[in-house]
Every structure is written in structure tokens, then in C-alpha cells.
C-alpha positions in Angstrom: -5.4 -10.1 -3.6 -6.1 -6.4 -2.8 -5.1 -4.6 -0.2 -6.3 -0.8 1.1 -3.9 1.4 3.3 -4.4 4.5 4.8 -1.8 7.4 4.6 -0.9 6.6 8.0 -0.1 3.6 6.5 -2.4 0.7 8.1 -4.0 -1.5 6.8 -8.2 -0.7 6.2 -9.2 -4.1 4.1 -7.4 -7.2 2.8 -9.3 -8.7 0.0 -8.5 -12.7 -1.4 -10.7 -14.4 -3.8 -12.0 -17.5 -3.0 -9.9 -19.1 -5.8 -7.1 -17.6 -4.0 -7.9 -19.5 -0.6 -8.5 -22.7 -1.9 -5.2 -23.1 -3.9 -3.5 -22.1 -0.6 -4.3 -25.7 0.8 -1.7 -26.9 -1.8 0.6 -24.2 -1.8 0.2 -21.9 1.3 3.7 -20.1 0.3 2.1 -18.6 -2.9 -0.8 -17.2 -1.0 1.3 -15.4 1.7 3.5 -14.5 -1.1 0.6 -12.9 -3.1 -0.3 -10.8 0.5 3.0 -9.7 0.7 3.3 -8.0 -2.6 -0.4 -6.5 -2.6 0.3 -4.8 1.1 3.5 -3.7 -0.3 1.9 -1.9 -3.3 -1.0 -0.3 -1.0 1.8 1.1 1.0 3.7 2.2 -1.9 0.6 4.2 -3.4 -0.6 5.8 -0.3 3.3 7.0 0.0 3.3 8.1 -3.4 0.0 10.1 -2.5 1.2 11.3 0.9 4.2 12.8 -0.9 2.3 14.1 -4.0 -0.3 15.9 -1.7 2.6 17.4 0.4 3.9 18.7 -2.5 1.4 20.1 -3.8 0.7 22.0 -0.3 4.5 23.4 0.0 4.7 24.2 -3.8 5.8 27.6 -3.9 7.1 28.1 -0.6 10.3 29.3 0.6 11.3 28.1 3.9 14.7 28.6 4.6 16.4 25.3 5.9 14.0 22.9 4.8 15.2 23.4 1.1 
């Protein structure tokens, strides 16, 4: 399972391999867990990337009251 998320935490794609769909017929909870894990990892990656971009843009700025 692979999920792609934007910086605004919108899911833009979700890929599930056909083998997992076949296996899910006997164990749907396993597929649900894999989807949840993939989405959570994608959201974390998007958040980490946003934080890194923001810290790069604000590096060296000394704004009173914010730091």
C-alpha cells in the first residue's frame, strides 16, 4: 500500500497491490491496517517536508515574540 499526501494533508493517491486485495478477502482487517499505516506515514512525511521548508525560509529571521 502506498499513499501520497499534499502539504495540506489531502490524499492525492492510494495504490494497493492486487495481491493485497486478493488476501483481503480472507483478512480485511490486515488491509485496513496497511492503509492506515500508509496514510499516516504519508501525512508525517508531508508534515516533515513542510516543517523543513518553513525552517529554511525563516532561518536567520529574528521576529520579536515568535522565538
